[in-house]
C-alpha positions in Angstrom: 0.0 0.0 0.0 1.6 3.3 -1.1 1.4 6.5 0.8 -1.3 8.2 -1.3 -3.5 5.1 -1.0 -3.0 5.1 2.8 -3.9 8.8 3.0 -7.0 8.3 0.8 -8.1 5.4 3.1 -7.5 7.6 6.1 -9.6 10.4 4.7 -12.4 7.9 4.1 -12.1 6.5 7.6 -12.3 10.0 9.1 -15.3 10.9 6.9 -17.4 8.1 8.3 -16.0 8.3 11.9 -18.5 11.1 12.9 -21.4 8.9 11.9 -19.7 5.9 13.7 -19.5 8.2 16.7 -23.3 8.7 16.6 -23.7 4.9 16.3 -21.4 4.3 19.3 -22.7 7.0 21.5 -26.3 5.8 21.0 -25.3 2.3 21.9 -23.3 3.5 25.0 -26.1 5.9 26.1 -28.7 3.1 26.1 -26.2 0.8 28.0 -25.2 3.5 30.6 -28.5 5.1 31.3 -31.0 2.3 30.8 -28.8 -0.6 31.5 -29.9 -2.3 28.3 -27.6 -3.9 25.7 -29.4 -2.9 22.5 -29.1 -6.0 20.3 -31.3 -4.2 17.7 -28.9 -1.4 17.0 -28.2 -2.6 13.5 -31.9 -3.0 12.8 -32.5 0.6 13.9 -29.7 1.8 11.5 -31.3 -0.3 8.7 -34.6 1.4 9.4 -32.9 4.8 9.1 -31.3 3.8 5.8 -34.7 2.6 4.4 -36.3 5.8 5.5 -33.7 8.0 3.8 -33.6 5.9 0.6 -37.4 5.4 0.4 -38.2 9.1 0.1 -35.0 10.3 -1.6 -35.8 11.7 -5.0 -39.6 11.3 -4.4 -40.2 14.8 -3.0 -38.6 18.3 -3.1 -35.5 18.8 -1.0 -37.3 20.8 1.7 -40.0 18.1 1.9 -37.2 15.5 2.1 -35.7 17.2 5.1 -39.1 17.7 6.8 -39.9 14.0 6.2 -36.6 12.9 7.8 -37.2 15.1 10.8 -40.7 13.7 11.2 -39.3 10.1 10.9 -36.7 10.8 13.5 -39.3 12.3 15.8 -41.6 9.3 15.4 -38.7 6.9 16.2 -37.9 8.9 19.4 -41.5 8.7 20.6 -42.0 5.1 19.6 -38.8 3.9 21.3 -39.7 5.9 24.4 -43.1 4.2 24.6 -41.5 0.8 24.0 -39.2 1.4 27.0 -42.0 2.7 29.3 -44.6 0.1 28.3 -42.5 -3.0 27.9 -38.8 -2.8 28.8 -39.2 -1.0 32.1 -41.7 -3.7 33.2 -39.2 -6.5 32.9 -37.5 -7.7 36.0 -34.0 -8.5 34.9 -31.5 -8.2 32.0 -32.2 -11.7 30.8 -35.8 -10.8 30.2 -34.8 -7.7 28.4 -32.4 -9.6 26.1 -35.1 -12.2 25.4 -37.5 -9.4 24.4 -34.9 -7.8 22.1 -34.1 -11.2 20.6 -37.9 -11.6 19.9 -38.0 -8.3 18.1 -34.9 -9.3 16.2 -36.6 -12.6 15.1 -39.7 -10.7 14.1 -37.6 -8.4 11.9 -36.0 -11.4 10.3 -39.4 -13.0 9.7 -40.8 -9.9 8.1 -37.8 -10.3 5.7 -37.3 -6.8 4.3 -35.8 -7.8 0.9 -34.2 -4.4 0.5 -30.6 -3.9 -0.5 -29.4 -0.3 -0.3 -26.3 0.6 -2.2 -24.7 4.1 -2.2 -24.9 6.0 -5.5 -21.7 6.5 -7.4 -20.8 10.2 -7.4 -18.0 12.1 -9.1 -15.2 12.9 -6.8 -13.4 16.2 -6.3 -9.6 16.3 -6.4 -8.0 17.8 -3.3 -5.7 20.5 -4.5 -3.0 19.2 -6.8 -2.8 15.9 -5.1 -4.2 12.6 -6.4 -6.5 12.5 -3.3 -10.3 12.8 -3.8 -13.5 13.4 -1.9 -17.1 13.2 -3.2 -19.9 15.7 -2.5 -21.9 13.1 -0.5 -18.9 12.2 1.6 -18.3 15.9 2.5 -21.9 16.6 3.1 -22.5 13.5 5.3 -19.3 14.1 7.4 -20.4 17.8 8.0 -23.9 16.8 9.0 -22.7 14.0 11.2 -20.2 16.4 13.0 -23.1 18.9 13.4 -25.4 16.3 14.9 -22.6 15.1 17.2 -22.0 18.7 18.2 -25.7 19.3 19.0 -25.8 16.1 21.1 -22.6 17.1 23.1 -24.0 20.6 23.8 -27.3 19.1 25.1 -25.5 16.4 27.1 -23.0 18.7 28.8 -24.7 22.1 28.9 -28.4 21.4 29.4 -30.2 20.2 32.5 -31.5 17.0 30.8 -27.9 16.1 30.0 -26.9 16.5 33.7 -29.8 14.4 34.7 -29.0 11.7 32.2 -25.4 11.6 33.5 -26.6 11.4 37.1 -28.9 8.4 36.3 -26.0 6.7 34.4 -23.7 7.0 37.4 -26.1 5.7 40.0 -29.8 5.4 39.4 -30.6 4.7 43.1 -28.9 7.9 44.2 -30.7 9.8 41.5 -34.0 8.4 42.7 -33.3 9.7 46.3 -32.7 13.2 44.8 -36.3 13.1 43.4 -35.5 12.3 39.8 -38.1 10.3 37.9 -35.6 7.6 37.0 -37.9 5.5 34.8 -38.8 8.5 32.7 -35.1 9.5 32.3 -34.1 5.9 31.4 -36.8 6.0 28.7 -35.5 9.3 27.4 -32.0 7.9 27.4 -33.2 4.8 25.5 -35.1 7.0 23.0 -32.1 9.3 22.4 -29.8 6.3 21.8 -32.2 4.8 19.3 -32.6 8.1 17.6 -28.8 8.6 17.3 -28.6 5.1 15.7 -31.4 6.0 13.3 -29.6 9.2 12.3 -26.3 7.2 11.8 -28.2 4.9 9.5 -29.7 7.8 7.5 -26.3 9.3 7.0 -24.3 6.1 6.3 -26.9 4.9 3.8 -25.4 7.4 1.4 -21.9 5.9 1.8 -22.3 2.2 2.7 -24.3 -0.9 1.8 -27.3 -1.8 3.9 -29.4 -5.0 3.7 -31.1 -7.6 6.0 -27.9 -9.7 5.9 -25.6 -7.1 7.4 -27.7 -5.6 10.2 -25.9 -7.8 12.8 -22.6 -6.5 11.4 -23.6 -2.9 12.2 -24.5 -4.0 15.8 -21.1 -5.7 15.9 -19.5 -2.3 15.1 -21.3 -0.7 18.0 -19.9 -3.5 20.3 -16.4 -3.0 18.8 -16.5 0.7 19.7 -17.6 0.0 23.3 -15.1 -2.9 23.6 -12.3 -0.5 22.5 -13.4 2.6 24.4 -15.4 1.4 27.4 -18.3 3.3 28.9 -16.5 5.8 31.1 -17.0 8.9 29.0 -18.5 10.1 25.7 -15.1 11.4 24.7 -13.6 7.9 24.9 -16.5 6.5 22.8 -15.8 9.1 20.1 -12.2 8.1 20.1 -13.2 4.4 19.9 -15.5 5.3 16.9 -12.7 7.0 15.1 -10.4 4.0 15.7 -12.9 1.5 14.6 -13.8 3.5 11.4 -10.1 3.7 10.5 -9.3 0.1 11.4 -12.2 -1.2 9.4 -11.3 0.9 6.4 -7.7 -0.3 6.4 -8.7 -4.0 6.9 -11.4 -3.9 4.1 -8.9 -2.4 1.7 -6.2 -4.9 2.6 -8.1 -8.2 2.8 -11.7 -7.7 1.8 -15.0 -7.3 3.7 -15.4 -10.9 4.9 -12.0 -11.2 6.4 -12.1 -7.7 7.9 -15.4 -8.6 9.7 -13.9 -11.8 11.1 -10.9 -9.9 12.5 -13.1 -7.2 13.9 -15.3 -9.8 15.5 -12.3 -11.6 17.1 -10.8 -8.3 18.4 -14.2 -7.3 19.8 -14.6 -10.6 21.6 -11.2 -10.4 23.2 -11.7 -6.8 24.3 -15.2 -7.4 25.7 -13.8 -10.3 27.8 -11.2 -7.9 29.2 -13.7 -5.1 29.8 -16.6 -7.3 31.0 -16.2 -6.5 34.8 -16.3 -2.7 34.2 -19.1 -2.9 31.6 -21.3 -5.1 33.8 -21.2 -2.4 36.5 -23.5 -0.3 34.4 -26.1 -3.1 34.2 -26.0 -3.2 38.1 -26.2 0.6 38.5 -29.2 0.7 36.3 -31.2 -1.6 38.5 
């Protein structure tokens, strides 16, 4: 691999890393605040990709944006209701996992025979170098960075963010302070699902989506957490950048199949190492 190819791959990895950060933060937020390991993260991303592709080109640009905002809002409300009406009523993590697996099986039975492939767009040359970047890549990376920035501002500067962090650190202590913990867990779950949906909407313009690779997207969320842990949002962002770059290099070097196997093995090893610290957040959420 020559230097220009390596730099081009690095550019691509950095372009998708902000969307990967949304994916990882959504997964981490659900785990930290609600104490739930969201096994449907890939399915949520696929739903976002279907939403974006289903209305793309069918309506005017302003209508397209409004439709996406409406879809994201509906996803937030629906996931909040699912948490409050079902997940919050379950007694232990095993029941939660079984319920999520049931939903995963229902998704597979429905059998969405939809394969979404990114459009091929002309690339712009970067200065006088052989390096290139396409308009969708630039737009998606900027939108992902903007969405990430909005989340960080809300999470660290607004009261709802402080409450989410309090519940994530110790839900029992937060309950003693008068916080409606179940409602906040539902909000955290809904925000995490919404971030995954947005990541799917964005990455649908750059990556392949189909029923056969939804688990691979969930695996990437696990890989980010395995690498970064759950201690801070900053570490999750760093983990997302690392996974995006590592995956880009591996796919270019050995193909998608082998890259996924190596990513799976690495994730498994890191999860085993981090399991004691990760399980603490399941206990704190009780």
